[in-house]
MDTraj code that builds the backbone (N, CA, C; nanometers):
import mdtraj as md
import numpy as np

residues = "UNK UNK UNK UNK UNK UNK UNK UNK UNK UNK UNK UNK UNK UNK UNK UNK UNK UNK UNK UNK UNK UNK UNK UNK UNK UNK UNK UNK UNK UNK UNK UNK UNK UNK UNK UNK UNK UNK UNK UNK UNK UNK UNK UNK UNK UNK UNK UNK UNK UNK UNK UNK UNK UNK UNK UNK UNK UNK UNK UNK UNK UNK UNK UNK UNK UNK UNK UNK UNK UNK UNK UNK UNK UNK UNK UNK UNK UNK UNK UNK UNK UNK UNK UNK UNK UNK UNK UNK UNK UNK UNK UNK UNK UNK UNK UNK UNK UNK UNK UNK UNK UNK UNK UNK UNK UNK UNK UNK UNK UNK UNK UNK UNK UNK UNK UNK UNK UNK UNK UNK UNK UNK UNK UNK UNK UNK UNK UNK UNK UNK UNK UNK UNK UNK UNK UNK UNK UNK UNK UNK UNK UNK UNK UNK UNK UNK UNK UNK UNK UNK UNK UNK UNK UNK UNK UNK UNK UNK UNK UNK UNK UNK UNK UNK UNK UNK UNK UNK UNK UNK UNK UNK UNK UNK UNK UNK UNK UNK UNK UNK UNK UNK UNK UNK UNK UNK UNK UNK UNK UNK UNK UNK UNK UNK UNK UNK UNK UNK UNK UNK UNK UNK UNK UNK UNK UNK UNK UNK UNK UNK UNK UNK UNK UNK UNK UNK".split()
xyz = np.array([
    [10.5266, 11.9524, 9.9416],
    [10.4577, 12.0740, 9.9860],
    [10.3649, 12.0447, 10.1040],
    [10.2808, 11.9429, 10.0899],
    [10.1851, 11.9142, 10.1971],
    [10.2556, 11.8622, 10.3221],
    [10.3643, 11.7878, 10.3024],
    [10.4429, 11.7469, 10.4182],
    [10.5032, 11.8670, 10.4883],
    [10.5479, 11.9647, 10.4085],
    [10.6099, 12.0837, 10.4652],
    [10.5141, 12.1665, 10.5480],
    [10.3858, 12.1663, 10.5135],
    [10.2881, 12.2426, 10.5923],
    [10.2160, 12.1523, 10.6920],
    [10.2699, 12.0330, 10.7143],
    [10.2181, 11.9383, 10.8141],
    [10.0783, 11.8876, 10.7813],
    [10.0444, 11.8828, 10.6544],
    [9.9145, 11.8299, 10.6138],
    [9.9374, 11.6973, 10.5403],
    [9.9519, 11.5900, 10.6174],
    [9.9749, 11.4589, 10.5573],
    [9.8440, 11.3892, 10.5218],
    [9.7316, 11.4475, 10.5652],
    [9.6020, 11.3851, 10.5388],
    [9.5645, 11.3951, 10.3909],
    [9.5953, 11.5086, 10.3288],
    [9.5600, 11.5282, 10.1875],
    [9.6296, 11.4252, 10.0980],
    [9.7627, 11.4052, 10.1091],
    [9.8250, 11.3006, 10.0270],
    [9.7691, 11.1613, 10.0551],
    [9.7333, 11.1350, 10.1817],
    [9.6754, 11.0042, 10.2140],
    [9.5423, 10.9848, 10.1420],
    [9.4555, 11.0858, 10.1479],
    [9.3249, 11.0752, 10.0826],
    [9.3416, 11.0618, 9.9319],
    [9.4328, 11.1422, 9.8746],
    [9.4587, 11.1336, 9.7311],
    [9.5096, 10.9952, 9.6937],
    [9.5972, 10.9392, 9.7774],
    [9.6498, 10.8054, 9.7513],
    [9.5429, 10.6979, 9.7592],
    [9.4530, 10.7103, 9.8573],
    [9.3438, 10.6132, 9.8697],
    [9.2525, 10.6188, 9.7471],
    [9.2161, 10.7406, 9.7061],
    [9.1304, 10.7552, 9.5882],
    [9.1987, 10.6978, 9.4643],
    [9.3286, 10.7280, 9.4478],
    [9.4024, 10.6767, 9.3319],
    [9.4079, 10.5241, 9.3328],
    [9.4252, 10.4651, 9.4510],
    [9.4305, 10.3186, 9.4599],
    [9.2953, 10.2556, 9.4282],
    [9.1873, 10.3204, 9.4702],
    [9.0537, 10.2701, 9.4367],
    [9.0320, 10.2757, 9.2852],
    [9.0708, 10.3884, 9.2255],
    [9.0610, 10.4017, 9.0793],
    [9.1432, 10.2936, 9.0109],
    [9.2640, 10.2714, 9.0615],
    [9.3516, 10.1694, 9.0033],
    [9.2883, 10.0309, 9.0114],
    [9.2333, 9.9977, 9.1279],
    [9.1735, 9.8650, 9.1474],
    [9.0532, 9.8438, 9.0560],
    [8.9665, 9.9446, 9.0472],
    [8.8475, 9.9322, 8.9619],
    [8.8871, 9.9183, 8.8155],
    [8.9790, 10.0037, 8.7706],
    [9.0222, 9.9972, 8.6306],
    [9.0980, 9.8687, 8.6004],
    [9.1749, 9.8199, 8.6988],
    [9.2425, 9.6906, 8.6795],
    [9.1408, 9.5811, 8.6483],
    [9.0359, 9.5755, 8.7303],
    [8.9337, 9.4718, 8.7100],
    [8.8677, 9.4858, 8.5729],
    [8.8339, 9.6101, 8.5358],
    [8.7630, 9.6320, 8.4100],
    [8.8523, 9.6085, 8.2882],
    [8.9774, 9.6570, 8.2962],
    [9.0630, 9.6556, 8.1776],
    [9.1447, 9.5276, 8.1626],
    [9.1797, 9.4638, 8.2735],
    [9.2573, 9.3397, 8.2628],
    [9.1678, 9.2249, 8.2175],
    [9.0520, 9.2098, 8.2826],
    [8.9648, 9.0957, 8.2542],
    [8.8533, 9.1280, 8.1562],
    [8.8258, 9.2561, 8.1353],
    [8.7168, 9.2944, 8.0463],
    [8.5830, 9.2882, 8.1178],
    [8.4937, 9.3766, 8.0760],
    [8.3603, 9.3775, 8.1368],
    [8.2638, 9.4397, 8.0369],
    [8.1603, 9.3655, 7.9982],
    [8.0626, 9.4154, 7.9017],
    [8.1303, 9.4521, 7.7708],
    [8.1130, 9.5759, 7.7250],
    [8.1754, 9.6171, 7.5981],
    [8.3254, 9.6441, 7.6098],
    [8.3783, 9.6463, 7.7337],
    [8.5212, 9.6737, 7.7538],
    [8.6005, 9.5454, 7.7285],
    [8.6932, 9.5466, 7.6325],
    [8.7696, 9.4249, 7.6022],
    [8.8721, 9.3935, 7.7111],
    [8.9085, 9.2664, 7.7222],
    [9.0120, 9.2243, 7.8165],
    [9.1487, 9.2582, 7.7575],
    [9.2216, 9.3494, 7.8212],
    [9.3486, 9.3962, 7.7668],
    [9.4697, 9.3351, 7.8373],
    [9.4470, 9.2596, 7.9435],
    [9.5584, 9.1946, 8.0121],
    [9.6567, 9.2942, 8.0703],
    [9.7859, 9.2701, 8.0457],
    [9.8915, 9.3531, 8.1040],
    [9.8845, 9.4961, 8.0527],
    [9.8374, 9.5143, 7.9292],
    [9.8205, 9.6497, 7.8760],
    [9.7134, 9.7250, 7.9562],
    [9.6074, 9.6557, 7.9922],
    [9.5037, 9.7168, 8.0745],
    [9.5561, 9.7561, 8.2112],
    [9.6431, 9.6721, 8.2675],
    [9.7032, 9.7050, 8.3975],
    [9.7871, 9.8318, 8.3877],
    [9.8605, 9.8463, 8.2777],
    [9.9431, 9.9657, 8.2578],
    [9.8562, 10.0911, 8.2458],
    [9.7478, 10.0811, 8.1701],
    [9.6569, 10.1950, 8.1536],
    [9.5962, 10.2333, 8.2882],
    [9.5577, 10.1332, 8.3672],
    [9.4969, 10.1594, 8.4983],
    [9.5946, 10.2298, 8.5913],
    [9.7201, 10.1822, 8.5934],
    [9.8203, 10.2425, 8.6812],
    [9.8504, 10.3858, 8.6396],
    [9.8641, 10.4083, 8.5097],
    [9.8915, 10.5434, 8.4608],
    [9.7761, 10.6375, 8.4944],
    [9.6531, 10.5919, 8.4731],
    [9.5357, 10.6746, 8.5014],
    [9.5285, 10.7092, 8.6496],
    [9.5551, 10.6113, 8.7357],
    [9.5522, 10.6352, 8.8802],
    [9.6582, 10.7375, 8.9197],
    [9.7752, 10.7311, 8.8570],
    [9.8813, 10.8274, 8.8872],
    [9.8393, 10.9694, 8.8480],
    [9.7735, 10.9821, 8.7326],
    [9.7249, 11.1132, 8.6882],
    [9.6189, 11.1657, 8.7850],
    [9.5290, 11.0775, 8.8289],
    [9.4248, 11.1178, 8.9244],
    [9.4882, 11.1673, 9.0545],
    [9.5880, 11.0957, 9.1037],
    [9.6562, 11.1338, 9.2268],
    [9.7191, 11.2726, 9.2128],
    [9.7920, 11.2941, 9.1027],
    [9.8579, 11.4230, 9.0806],
    [9.7552, 11.5348, 9.0642],
    [9.6450, 11.5062, 8.9936],
    [9.5426, 11.6077, 8.9697],
    [9.4777, 11.6520, 9.1008],
    [9.4516, 11.5570, 9.1906],
    [9.3910, 11.5913, 9.3198],
    [9.4847, 11.6817, 9.4002],
    [9.6123, 11.6424, 9.4071],
    [9.7089, 11.7201, 9.4845],
    [9.7269, 11.8600, 9.4256],
    [9.7384, 11.8686, 9.2929],
    [9.7593, 11.9986, 9.2299],
    [9.6349, 12.0859, 9.2427],
    [9.5170, 12.0228, 9.2336],
    [9.3934, 12.0983, 9.2494],
    [9.3818, 12.1597, 9.3873],
    [9.4169, 12.0823, 9.4914],
    [9.4117, 12.1350, 9.6282],
    [9.5222, 12.2388, 9.6495],
    [9.6368, 12.2167, 9.5876],
    [9.7471, 12.3132, 9.5950],
    [9.7026, 12.4504, 9.5440],
    [9.6174, 12.4512, 9.4417],
    [9.5697, 12.5764, 9.3831],
    [9.4350, 12.6215, 9.4405],
    [9.3852, 12.5517, 9.5430],
    [9.2546, 12.5863, 9.6004],
    [9.2594, 12.7225, 9.6682],
    [9.1414, 12.7782, 9.6932],
    [9.1337, 12.9121, 9.7520],
    [9.1980, 12.9173, 9.8903],
    [9.1834, 12.8104, 9.9684],
    [9.2414, 12.8098, 10.1032],
    [9.3936, 12.8146, 10.0961],
    [9.4530, 12.7344, 10.0060],
    [9.5984, 12.7334, 9.9938],
    [9.6489, 12.8659, 9.9370],
    [9.5728, 12.9239, 9.8446],
    [9.6132, 13.0538, 9.7893],
    [9.6066, 13.1620, 9.8967],
    [9.5061, 13.1522, 9.9833],
    [9.4902, 13.2517, 10.0892],
    [9.5971, 13.2367, 10.1974],
    [9.6240, 13.1118, 10.2379],
    [9.7161, 13.0891, 10.3495],
    [9.8629, 13.0946, 10.3081],
    [9.8937, 13.0479, 10.1849],
    [10.0342, 13.0364, 10.1455],
    [10.0668, 13.1013, 10.0105],
    [9.9671, 13.1669, 9.9512],
    [9.9896, 13.2382, 9.8249],
    [10.0549, 13.1465, 9.7214],
    [9.9990, 13.0268, 9.7045],
    [10.0621, 12.9243, 9.6216],
    [10.0758, 12.9641, 9.4752],
    [9.9765, 13.0347, 9.4212],
    [9.9835, 13.0723, 9.2804],
    [10.1008, 13.1659, 9.2555],
    [10.1260, 13.2585, 9.3498],
    [10.2343, 13.3555, 9.3340],
    [10.3702, 13.2858, 9.3298],
    [10.3833, 13.1754, 9.3985],
    [10.5133, 13.1094, 9.4105],
    [10.5391, 13.0062, 9.3005],
    [10.4465, 12.9937, 9.2047],
    [10.4723, 12.9034, 9.0918],
    [10.5744, 12.9694, 9.0006],
    [10.6859, 12.9045, 8.9798],
    [10.7923, 12.9621, 8.8973],
    [10.9259, 12.9058, 8.9409],
    [11.0309, 12.9472, 8.8744],
    [11.1645, 12.8939, 8.8994],
    [11.2422, 12.9863, 8.9930],
    [11.2816, 12.9325, 9.1073],
    [11.3694, 13.0018, 9.2000],
    [11.5048, 12.9312, 9.1919],
    [11.6026, 12.9994, 9.1299],
    [11.7307, 12.9330, 9.1031],
    [11.8025, 12.8904, 9.2307],
    [11.7929, 12.9707, 9.3340],
    [11.8615, 12.9374, 9.4592],
    [11.8014, 12.8121, 9.5227],
    [11.6692, 12.8090, 9.5324],
    [11.6035, 12.6932, 9.5927],
    [11.6220, 12.5696, 9.5049],
    [11.6137, 12.5876, 9.3711],
    [11.6319, 12.4736, 9.2820],
    [11.7730, 12.4164, 9.2947],
    [11.8724, 12.5042, 9.3092],
    [12.0095, 12.4566, 9.3267],
    [12.0262, 12.3771, 9.4541],
    [11.9668, 12.4262, 9.5624],
    [11.9743, 12.3532, 9.6899],
    [11.8998, 12.2207, 9.6803],
    [11.7859, 12.2240, 9.6113],
    [11.7071, 12.1020, 9.5957],
    [11.7862, 11.9949, 9.5213],
    [11.8529, 12.0363, 9.4139],
    [11.9332, 11.9412, 9.3361],
    [12.0536, 11.8926, 9.4163],
    [12.1141, 11.9838, 9.4934],
    [12.2327, 11.9464, 9.5696],
    [12.2002, 11.8422, 9.6759],
    [12.0874, 11.8618, 9.7449],
    [12.0497, 11.7668, 9.8499],
    [11.9711, 11.6478, 9.7954],
    [11.8939, 11.6705, 9.6895],
    [11.8053, 11.5666, 9.6394],
    [11.8695, 11.4663, 9.5469],
    [11.9738, 11.5087, 9.4735],
    [12.0351, 11.4181, 9.3748],
    [12.0911, 11.2903, 9.4372],
    [12.1653, 11.2991, 9.5479],
    [12.2134, 11.1749, 9.6095],
    [12.0998, 11.0818, 9.6520],
    [11.9939, 11.1409, 9.7107],
    [11.8794, 11.0591, 9.7523],
    [11.8099, 10.9989, 9.6304],
    [11.7966, 11.0788, 9.5236],
    [11.7339, 11.0277, 9.4017],
    [11.8154, 10.9164, 9.3383],
    [11.9481, 10.9309, 9.3392],
    [12.0336, 10.8271, 9.2817],
    [12.0247, 10.6993, 9.3636],
    [12.0201, 10.7148, 9.4962],
    [12.0047, 10.5969, 9.5824],
    [11.8744, 10.5239, 9.5511],
    [11.7671, 10.6007, 9.5323],
    [11.6377, 10.5406, 9.5008],
    [11.6418, 10.4735, 9.3638],
    [11.7096, 10.5367, 9.2680],
    [11.7245, 10.4795, 9.1346],
    [11.7977, 10.3445, 9.1403],
    [11.9050, 10.3394, 9.2188],
    [11.9808, 10.2147, 9.2333],
    [11.8939, 10.1061, 9.2965],
    [11.8166, 10.1454, 9.3979],
    [11.7310, 10.0489, 9.4690],
    [11.6251, 9.9910, 9.3763],
    [11.5522, 10.0786, 9.3067],
    [11.4480, 10.0320, 9.2157],
    [11.5079, 9.9560, 9.0985],
    [11.6207, 10.0059, 9.0472],
    [11.6875, 9.9361, 8.9372],
    [11.7325, 9.7962, 8.9769],
    [11.7779, 9.7837, 9.1032],
    [11.8200, 9.6515, 9.1508],
    [11.7045, 9.5518, 9.1491],
    [11.5859, 9.5990, 9.1938],
    [11.4677, 9.5116, 9.1903],
    [11.4321, 9.4752, 9.0462],
    [11.4456, 9.5725, 8.9557],
    [11.4142, 9.5456, 8.8153],
    [11.5038, 9.4382, 8.7574],
    [11.6354, 9.4493, 8.7825],
    [11.7288, 9.3474, 8.7336],
    [11.7001, 9.2116, 8.7973],
    [11.6642, 9.2132, 8.9266],
    [11.6322, 9.0882, 8.9951],
    [11.5163, 9.0166, 8.9259],
    [11.4108, 9.0910, 8.8931],
    [11.2949, 9.0295, 8.8288],
    [11.3291, 8.9794, 8.6889],
    [11.4165, 9.0506, 8.6189],
    [11.4570, 9.0053, 8.4858],
    [11.5256, 8.8694, 8.4937],
    [11.6128, 8.8539, 8.5921],
    [11.6831, 8.7260, 8.6066],
    [11.5899, 8.6166, 8.6576],
    [11.5005, 8.6521, 8.7499],
    [11.4088, 8.5518, 8.8042],
    [11.3129, 8.5004, 8.6980],
    [11.2779, 8.5862, 8.6027],
    [11.1869, 8.5439, 8.4972],
    [11.2450, 8.4285, 8.4175],
    [11.3783, 8.4195, 8.4128],
    [11.4436, 8.3101, 8.3388],
    [11.4357, 8.1781, 8.4146],
    [11.4065, 8.1854, 8.5450],
    [11.4039, 8.0635, 8.6257],
    [11.2703, 7.9911, 8.6179],
    [11.1724, 8.0550, 8.5581],
    [11.0433, 7.9880, 8.5423],
    [10.9306, 8.0602, 8.6128],
    [10.8095, 8.0195, 8.5792],
    [10.6890, 8.0846, 8.6306],
    [10.6780, 8.0724, 8.7816],
    [10.7098, 7.9563, 8.8361],
    [10.6937, 7.9347, 8.9806],
    [10.7866, 8.0243, 9.0614],
    [10.9105, 8.0392, 9.0148],
    [11.0062, 8.1241, 9.0866],
    [10.9618, 8.2695, 9.0848],
    [10.9184, 8.3152, 8.9690],
    [10.8733, 8.4533, 8.9573],
    [10.7492, 8.4772, 9.0433],
    [10.6586, 8.3797, 9.0430],
    [10.5374, 8.3908, 9.1238],
    [10.5722, 8.3946, 9.2723],
    [10.6678, 8.3115, 9.3143],
    [10.7060, 8.3054, 9.4554],
    [10.7628, 8.4383, 9.5036],
    [10.8484, 8.4992, 9.4223],
    [10.9096, 8.6259, 9.4626],
    [10.8056, 8.7377, 9.4639],
    [10.7165, 8.7389, 9.3661],
    [10.6112, 8.8411, 9.3642],
    [10.5220, 8.8308, 9.4874],
    [10.4860, 8.7064, 9.5238],
    [10.4033, 8.6858, 9.6437],
    [10.4783, 8.7330, 9.7678],
    [10.6065, 8.6957, 9.7777],
    [10.6862, 8.7312, 9.8955],
    [10.6988, 8.8816, 9.9107],
    [10.7293, 8.9504, 9.8009],
    [10.7477, 9.0956, 9.8078],
    [10.6158, 9.1650, 9.8405],
    [10.5056, 9.1131, 9.7870],
    [10.3752, 9.1724, 9.8171],
    [10.3458, 9.1650, 9.9659],
    [10.3792, 9.0509, 10.0272],
    [10.3561, 9.0353, 10.1708],
    [10.4555, 9.1180, 10.2508],
    [10.5809, 9.1171, 10.2076],
    [10.6852, 9.1876, 10.2819],
    [10.6687, 9.3392, 10.2765],
    [10.5869, 9.3873, 10.1839],
    [10.5635, 9.5312, 10.1784],
    [10.5027, 9.5815, 10.3086],
    [10.4320, 9.4928, 10.3816],
    [10.3770, 9.5331, 10.5107],
    [10.4885, 9.5632, 10.6106],
    [10.6047, 9.5012, 10.5899],
    [10.7171, 9.5269, 10.6793],
    [10.7874, 9.6567, 10.6433],
    [10.8259, 9.6722, 10.5162],
    [10.9080, 9.7890, 10.4847],
    [10.8259, 9.9150, 10.4568],
    [10.6995, 9.9023, 10.4123],
    [10.6209, 10.0230, 10.3894],
    [10.5806, 10.0897, 10.5208],
    [10.5645, 10.0095, 10.6256],
    [10.5403, 10.0681, 10.7574],
    [10.6586, 10.1521, 10.8014],
    [10.7794, 10.1016, 10.7747],
    [10.9001, 10.1763, 10.8088],
    [10.9119, 10.3021, 10.7243],
    [10.8765, 10.2934, 10.5963],
    [10.8819, 10.4104, 10.5077],
    [10.7845, 10.5179, 10.5557],
    [10.6637, 10.4763, 10.5939],
    [10.5655, 10.5721, 10.6437],
    [10.6125, 10.6404, 10.7707],
    [10.6707, 10.5617, 10.8614],
    [10.7217, 10.6187, 10.9863],
    [10.8369, 10.7144, 10.9586],
    [10.9234, 10.6784, 10.8632],
    [11.0359, 10.7651, 10.8282],
    [10.9867, 10.8975, 10.7701],
    [10.8812, 10.8915, 10.6884],
    [10.8253, 11.0139, 10.6313],
    [10.7712, 11.1048, 10.7407],
    [10.6941, 11.0462, 10.8323],
    [10.6382, 11.1248, 10.9427],
    [10.7494, 11.1817, 11.0307],
    [10.8505, 11.1008, 11.0586],
    [10.9615, 11.1467, 11.1427],
    [11.0380, 11.2590, 11.0747],
    [11.0558, 11.2458, 10.9415],
    [11.1269, 11.3492, 10.8681],
    [11.0562, 11.4838, 10.8764],
    [10.9236, 11.4823, 10.8698],
    [10.8466, 11.6063, 10.8813],
    [10.8645, 11.6680, 11.0193],
    [10.8535, 11.5849, 11.1233],
    [10.8663, 11.6356, 11.2607],
    [11.0084, 11.6855, 11.2896],
    [11.1084, 11.6119, 11.2378],
    [11.2465, 11.6553, 11.2568],
    [11.2720, 11.7871, 11.1834],
    [11.2166, 11.7997, 11.0620],
    [11.2329, 11.9240, 10.9868],
    [11.1724, 12.0429, 11.0593],
    [11.0558, 12.0226, 11.1196],
    [10.9923, 12.1309, 11.1958],
    [11.0752, 12.1674, 11.3187],
    [11.1255, 12.0640, 11.3862],
    [11.2058, 12.0899, 11.5064],
    [11.3360, 12.1614, 11.4704],
    [11.3951, 12.1207, 11.3585],
    [11.5200, 12.1872, 11.3159],
    [11.4935, 12.3323, 11.2775],
    [11.3816, 12.3566, 11.2110],
    [11.3482, 12.4937, 11.1744],
    [11.3266, 12.5822, 11.2961],
    [11.2833, 12.5224, 11.4056],
    [11.2613, 12.5983, 11.5298],
    [11.3826, 12.5937, 11.6227],
    [11.4941, 12.5328, 11.5726],
    [11.6148, 12.5150, 11.6547],
    [11.5849, 12.4394, 11.7839],
    [11.4906, 12.3456, 11.7750],
    [11.4526, 12.2647, 11.8910],
    [11.5263, 12.1307, 11.8827],
    [11.6543, 12.1327, 11.9217],
    [11.7357, 12.0123, 11.9073],
    [11.6942, 11.8998, 12.0028],
    [11.6513, 11.9293, 12.1270],
    [11.5979, 11.8209, 12.2100],
    [11.4766, 11.7538, 12.1462],
    [11.3956, 11.8328, 12.0737],
    [11.2798, 11.7754, 12.0043],
    [11.3209, 11.6774, 11.8964],
    [11.4328, 11.7076, 11.8280],
    [11.4837, 11.6162, 11.7245],
    [11.5215, 11.4832, 11.7872],
    [11.5941, 11.4884, 11.8974],
    [11.6354, 11.3642, 11.9648],
    [11.5138, 11.2847, 12.0116],
    [11.4118, 11.3541, 12.0609],
    [11.2915, 11.2875, 12.1100],
    [11.2185, 11.2166, 11.9963],
    [11.2050, 11.2846, 11.8828],
    [11.1383, 11.2235, 11.7666],
    [11.2133, 11.0978, 11.7216],
    [11.3453, 11.1069, 11.7151],
    [11.4263, 10.9931, 11.6693],
    [11.4115, 10.8748, 11.7649],
    [11.4211, 10.9014, 11.8951],
    [11.4107, 10.7927, 11.9932],
    [11.2740, 10.7245, 11.9875],
    [11.1696, 10.8060, 11.9810],
    [11.0349, 10.7481, 11.9775],
    [11.0107, 10.6721, 11.8475],
    [11.0630, 10.7239, 11.7376],
    [11.0460, 10.6561, 11.6087],
    [11.1132, 10.5192, 11.6100],
    [11.2324, 10.5137, 11.6661],
    [11.3045, 10.3861, 11.6732],
    [11.2284, 10.2864, 11.7594],
    [11.1748, 10.3327, 11.8715],
    [11.0996, 10.2429, 11.9599],
    [10.9743, 10.1892, 11.8902],
    [10.9011, 10.2791, 11.8245],
    [10.7798, 10.2364, 11.7525],
    [10.8153, 10.1360, 11.6442],
    [10.9220, 10.1647, 11.5692],
    [10.9608, 10.0780, 11.4580],
    [11.0051, 9.9409, 11.5070],
    [11.0816, 9.9379, 11.6162],
    [11.1258, 9.8092, 11.6703],
    [11.0065, 9.7254, 11.7159],
    [10.9100, 9.7889, 11.7809],
    [10.7901, 9.7180, 11.8251],
    [10.7108, 9.6661, 11.7056],
    [10.6947, 9.7500, 11.6046],
    [10.6195, 9.7121, 11.4839],
    [10.6877, 9.5961, 11.4110],
    [10.8201, 9.6085, 11.3911],
    [10.8915, 9.5050, 11.3156],
    [10.9014, 9.3742, 11.3950],
    [10.9033, 9.3830, 11.5271],
    [10.9033, 9.2600, 11.6072],
    [10.7733, 9.1834, 11.5853],
    [10.6615, 9.2558, 11.5797],
    [10.5333, 9.1905, 11.5499],
    [10.5311, 9.1298, 11.4113],
    [10.5849, 9.2033, 11.3123],
    [10.5937, 9.1516, 11.1753],
    [10.6783, 9.0252, 11.1717],
    [10.7893, 9.0260, 11.2463],
    [10.8793, 8.9101, 11.2476],
    [10.8084, 8.7856, 11.3027],
    [10.7325, 8.8041, 11.4087],
    [10.6594, 8.6917, 11.4673],
    [10.5620, 8.6321, 11.3650],
    [10.4904, 8.7180, 11.2935],
    [10.3926, 8.6711, 11.1947],
    [10.4620, 8.6022, 11.0780],
    [10.5701, 8.6624, 11.0272],
    [10.6395, 8.6062, 10.9104],
    [10.7059, 8.4733, 10.9433],
    [10.7643, 8.4633, 11.0616],
    [10.8316, 8.3389, 11.0993],
    [10.7322, 8.2305, 11.1405],
    [10.6218, 8.2728, 11.2030],
    [10.5288, 8.1751, 11.2575],
    [10.4204, 8.1293, 11.1626],
    [10.3792, 8.2154, 11.0701],
    [10.2644, 8.1812, 10.9857],
    [10.2877, 8.2105, 10.8375],
    [10.4046, 8.1749, 10.7822],
    [10.4301, 8.2073, 10.6406],
    [10.3381, 8.1326, 10.5448],
    [10.3050, 8.0052, 10.5782],
    [10.2176, 7.9276, 10.4881],
    [10.0804, 7.9927, 10.4753],
    [10.0259, 8.0389, 10.5891],
    [9.8950, 8.1028, 10.5860],
    [9.8983, 8.2316, 10.5048],
    [10.0058, 8.3069, 10.5177],
    [10.0178, 8.4325, 10.4438],
    [10.0244, 8.4067, 10.2933],
    [10.1044, 8.3089, 10.2535],
    [10.1190, 8.2781, 10.1104],
    [9.9885, 8.2236, 10.0543],
    [9.9159, 8.1471, 10.1343],
    [9.7910, 8.0860, 10.0873],
    [9.6847, 8.1893, 10.0531],
    [9.6994, 8.3122, 10.1040],
    [9.6034, 8.4180, 10.0704],
    [9.5977, 8.4397, 9.9205],
    [9.7080, 8.4161, 9.8516],
    [9.7179, 8.4430, 9.7080],
    [9.6677, 8.3272, 9.6218],
    [9.6216, 8.2208, 9.6849],
    [9.5831, 8.1034, 9.6064],
    [9.4513, 8.1228, 9.5338],
    [9.3589, 8.1970, 9.5927],
    [9.2244, 8.2151, 9.5356],
    [9.1588, 8.0801, 9.5057],
    [9.1843, 7.9832, 9.5928],
    [9.1279, 7.8510, 9.5737],
    [9.2022, 7.7675, 9.4724],
    [9.3107, 7.8220, 9.4179],
    [9.3853, 7.7509, 9.3147],
    [9.4876, 7.6585, 9.3795],
    [9.4857, 7.5336, 9.3401],
    [9.5805, 7.4368, 9.3926],
    [9.6600, 7.3713, 9.2806],
    [9.6918, 7.4504, 9.1797],
    [9.7664, 7.3974, 9.0665],
    [9.9084, 7.3627, 9.1093],
    [9.9716, 7.2790, 9.0281],
    [10.1093, 7.2404, 9.0583],
    [10.2011, 7.3611, 9.0579],
    [10.1726, 7.4577, 8.9700],
    [10.2557, 7.5774, 8.9609],
    [10.2481, 7.6590, 9.0898],
    [10.1252, 7.6754, 9.1430],
    [10.1116, 7.7538, 9.2655],
    [10.1725, 7.6790, 9.3845],
    [10.1548, 7.5495, 9.3908],
    [10.2116, 7.4719, 9.5009],
    [10.3637, 7.4820, 9.5020],
    [10.4237, 7.4790, 9.3813],
    [10.5688, 7.4956, 9.3729],
    [10.6089, 7.6359, 9.4170],
    [10.5310, 7.7349, 9.3747],
    [10.5589, 7.8727, 9.4147],
    [10.5461, 7.8883, 9.5660],
    [10.4483, 7.8209, 9.6246],
    [10.4285, 7.8291, 9.7693],
    [10.5485, 7.7706, 9.8440],
    [10.5990, 7.6583, 9.7938],
    [10.7156, 7.5964, 9.8564],
    [10.8366, 7.6890, 9.8525],
    [10.8495, 7.7661, 9.7452],
    [10.9610, 7.8593, 9.7330],
    [10.9384, 7.9857, 9.8143],
    [10.8125, 8.0317, 9.8211],
    [10.7826, 8.1595, 9.8856],
    [10.7962, 8.1532, 10.0372],
    [10.7642, 8.0402, 10.0973],
    [10.7674, 8.0286, 10.2431],
    [10.9064, 8.0569, 10.3000],
    [11.0136, 7.9897, 10.2520],
    [11.1462, 8.0238, 10.3056],
    [11.1918, 8.1659, 10.2699],
    [11.1504, 8.2162, 10.1524],
    [11.1851, 8.3550, 10.1159],
    [11.1232, 8.4517, 10.2176],
    [10.9976, 8.4254, 10.2522],
    [10.9275, 8.5112, 10.3471],
    [10.9939, 8.5067, 10.4830],
    [11.0376, 8.3889, 10.5250],
    [11.1060, 8.3776, 10.6538],
    [11.2386, 8.4526, 10.6533],
    [11.3090, 8.4453, 10.5415],
    [11.4355, 8.5195, 10.5303],
    [11.4105, 8.6684, 10.5356],
])
top = md.Topology()
chain = top.add_chain()
for i, resn in enumerate(residues, 1):
    res = top.add_residue(resn, chain, resSeq=i)
    for name in ("N", "CA", "C"):
        top.add_atom(name, md.element.get_by_symbol(name[0]), res)
traj = md.Trajectory(xyz[None], top)
């Protein structure tokens, strides 16, 4: 909805607030603080779920705000529109299935890596955490481009569509070239960020595995 009305700032702010909530609750619930017991992985799950609820609550609250009701009559449009729902399912199902396959593939990968030992699992987790800077930048650019292309298509501005695509590709190539230089040139420094001063044999083994993964 907010992407459709060209308001990408609201989801960004909601996401930042949710991430702050997640980080604070992670610290309190995973390690414990004062009367709060250390819950470990269970605490991490509670923190993530709570942050997701906070994110959704912020977005839904603004969706129902007086400004949105005045400008777009949002309350009136709450309900089932069979025609729009059918189109949504027709276009969205393939994209949703693709996303399901992608996430499922990562899940199976982690299940198999867990059998290889703590160091292997740690190395892949470190690598993916760092590599998120590469692919999440592309995801963000794709989201922004999709909004601009949708607006141009709605206005039958086909030259505008071509312009958005060309500029997006140029920006992405420049961004990923910089990422490539950093990943190829300084992988040891990037992996060392996760050490927290720890030089255990397990982390050193994970570092040895993570460096070539990061370069790949």
